[in-house]
N, C-alpha and C positions, 0 to 999 in steps of 0.2 A: 213091933214091926215097923212102926213109923220111924223109930229111932235108927234101925239098921239102914233103911232106905236113905235116910237123911245123912248118915255117915258115909254111905257109898257115893252119894252125890258130892260130898266134900273131898273124898279121896279121888284123885285123878287116875285115869287109866295109865298104863305104862308109857304109851306113845306121847300122850299129853304131858305126862310128868317129865319126860326127857326134854320136850320143847320148852317147858317152863324153867327147867333147871339150866338150860343152855345159857352161857354167858359169852360176851365178846362180840366181834363184828364179823359179818360174812364178807366174802370177797367182793360181792356186788356193792355192798355198802361202802367199802373202802374205795372202790373205783369211782363211785358217785361222789364221794367226798373229795377225791383227788381231782376229778374234772371240775368241780365247783371251785376248789382252791386255785387251779390253773386259770380258770376264767377270771376270777377276781384279780389274780396277779397280773394277767394280761391287760387289765383295765387300769389298775393302780400304778404300775411301774411307769408307763408312758405319761400318766398324769403328773407323777412326781417329777419326772424329767422335764416336762413342760413348765411346771411351776418354778423349778430351779433355773431354767433358761430365761424365763420372763423376769425373774428377780435379778439375775445377772445383767440383763439388758437395761432394766430400770436403774440399777446402780451405775452403769456406764453413762446413761443419760444424765443422771444427777451430777456425776463427776464433770461431764462436758458442760452442763449448764453453769455450774459453779466456776469452772475455768473461764468460760466466756464472760461471765459477769465480772469476775476479778480483773480480767484483761481490759474490759470496758472502763472500769473504775480507774485503772492505772492511766489509761489514755486520756480520759476526761479530766483527770487531775493535773495533766501537763498544762503549761502556759499555752494559750491559743496559738502563738507563733511557732511553737515546737510540735504542734500536731500536724505532721506531714508524713508522707510515705516513707522516706528514708529513716525517720526516727522510729516508726512503729515496725519497720521490717526487722529491727533488732530484737523485738519482743519474741519470746519463745514460750512454749507450754512448760508447766511445772514438771519436775521429775516424777511426781506422783501420777499425773495425767499421762505422761509418756509411758510409764510402767504399766498402767492399768488399761489403757485404750490400745487396741490393736491397730497398728499402722495409721496413726492420726494424721490428718491433713488440716492444717490450721492456716487461715488467711485473714489478713486485716487489710481493708481497703479504705483509703481516705479520698473523698471526692469533694472538690469545691463546688458548692451549690450555685447553680446558675439562677435559680428562682429567687433565692434570698441572698443578698449581698452580705459579706462577712460571716458566712455560715459554712461549716464543713460537715459533711455527712460521713459517719464512721460505720463501716459494716464489718462485722466479725463473723466468721463462719468456721465451724469445726465439724469435720466428718471423720468417721473411723469405720473399721470393718468388724463384722461379727466373727464368731469362731469358724464359720464356713468360708470366710474371705469375701463376703458380700458387703458392699457399702450400705450403711444404715442411713436413715433420714438425718440430715445435718442439723446441728443446733446453730441458729443464727440470731444475731442481735444487732440492731441498727439504732444509731443515736445521731442527733444533730447537735453541734456545739457552735457557740458564737463567743466573741470576746466578752469578758465580764463587764467591760466599760459600756457595752451596748444594752445591758440589762437594766 
């Protein structure tokens, strides 16, 4: 007798057996999974776009910094008497910078220093626009030069 009760406890009833035999997902489970997937997508996609935009801005800043540094080296390498506004007005950005920066505005200004005799102040400024057409923070570089004889 004990064996029969034991076997009856192991064999499920017909309703319980159907529930145990059921496989797959219910509609509610699929809807919950869809909502979770949409929520994650709504968070991840803007984050990926933001990372891409920041990386692109950083690349543009690096291009601008290198361009301004190279221009300063070219100007400082000139003989002191040739460092003047008409000479540096002929300098232009490289083709690479013109191609990669949107609407770049490049200025070089040579100022004779009043405080220090025989000293010239060189100011280089490069500003460009982002993909929305807004001007970004400019890259600036300033240097003072004097004749090599005075060193």
